[in-house]
N, C-alpha and C positions, 0 to 999 in steps of 0.2 A: 240319071247321073247322081243325083243325091239320094242317098238311102235314108229313109225316115225310120229312125229307131223310136220305138214306143217304149216308154217306161211306165210301168203300172203306177198309177197314183193311188196312194192309200190315204184315205181321208182319216184323219185323226180327230177325234172329239176331244174336248177338254178332259172328260172323264177318263178316257183312254190314256191320254198323255200323263195324267196324274197317276193313274194306276202303274203305268210302265215306269214312270220316274221313281215311284215308291218301291217297285220291285227291284229296279237297278240299285237304288240307295240301300235297300235291304241287303241285297247281294253283296255290294261293296262293304257294308258294315260286317256281314257275316264273314267274309273273307278277311277283313282287317282284324276281326275278333280272333279268328282262327290263327292268323299269322302272330297277333299279339300273345295269344295264349301259348302257342308253340314257343315264341321267343322267351316268354316268361318262364316256362318249364325248363327250357334249356339253360336259362340264366340260373334258376334255382338248383338244377343238377350241378352246374359248374360251381355255384357258391358252395353247395354242400361238400363237393368233392375237395375244393380248395380249403374251405374251412376246416374240414376234417383232417386234411394233411397238415395244415398250419397248427391245429390243436395238437396233433400227435407229435409234430416237431417241437411244439412248445413243451408238452409233457415230457418228451425225451430230454430236452435241455434242462427242464426243472429236475428230472431224476438224475441227470449227470452232476448238476450243482449240488443236489442233496447228497449224493455219494461223496463227491469232493469234500463237502463240509463235514461229513461224518469222518472221513479219513483225517482231515485236519484236526477235528475234535479228538480223535483217537490219538493222534501224534501229540497233541496239546496235553491230554490226559496223561499220556505216557511220560512226557517231559515233566508235567506237574508232579506225577508220582516220584519220578527220579529225583526231582528238586526236593520234594518233601522228605524222601528217605535221606538225601544228603544233609538236609536241615536238621533232621532228627538225630543223625549221627554226630553232627557238630554239637547239637544241644547236649547229647548224652556225653560227649567228650568234655565239654565245658562243665557240665554237672559233676562228672568224675573228677575233673581238676579241682573243682570247688570242694567236693568232698574230701579229696586227699589233702588239700591245703588247710582245711579247717578242721581241727580236732574236735572230736565230740566231747562235750563236757557232760560228766555224769553228775547229777545233783542228788 
């Protein structure tokens, strides 16, 4: 009526248990190290790609600002040159007026 099921009994000695535990822990460590290495490599790749994109964006924005500042400086120089020319014309007009109003005295 009752079936007797026999399970094989494995006698483990302390040395076998320690060895098996060491193998198990070493396997876990190796697996964890592989996973950690893989995660680190993936992170580094992502970091390099993101950093590269950010640096390129930054350099593009710096280049745009530089171009804008150059155009402002060119406009400012143009305005300055126009202002200097007008000032020079006014000064020459004033100088001519002074020369006309003041007779030369010959000694």
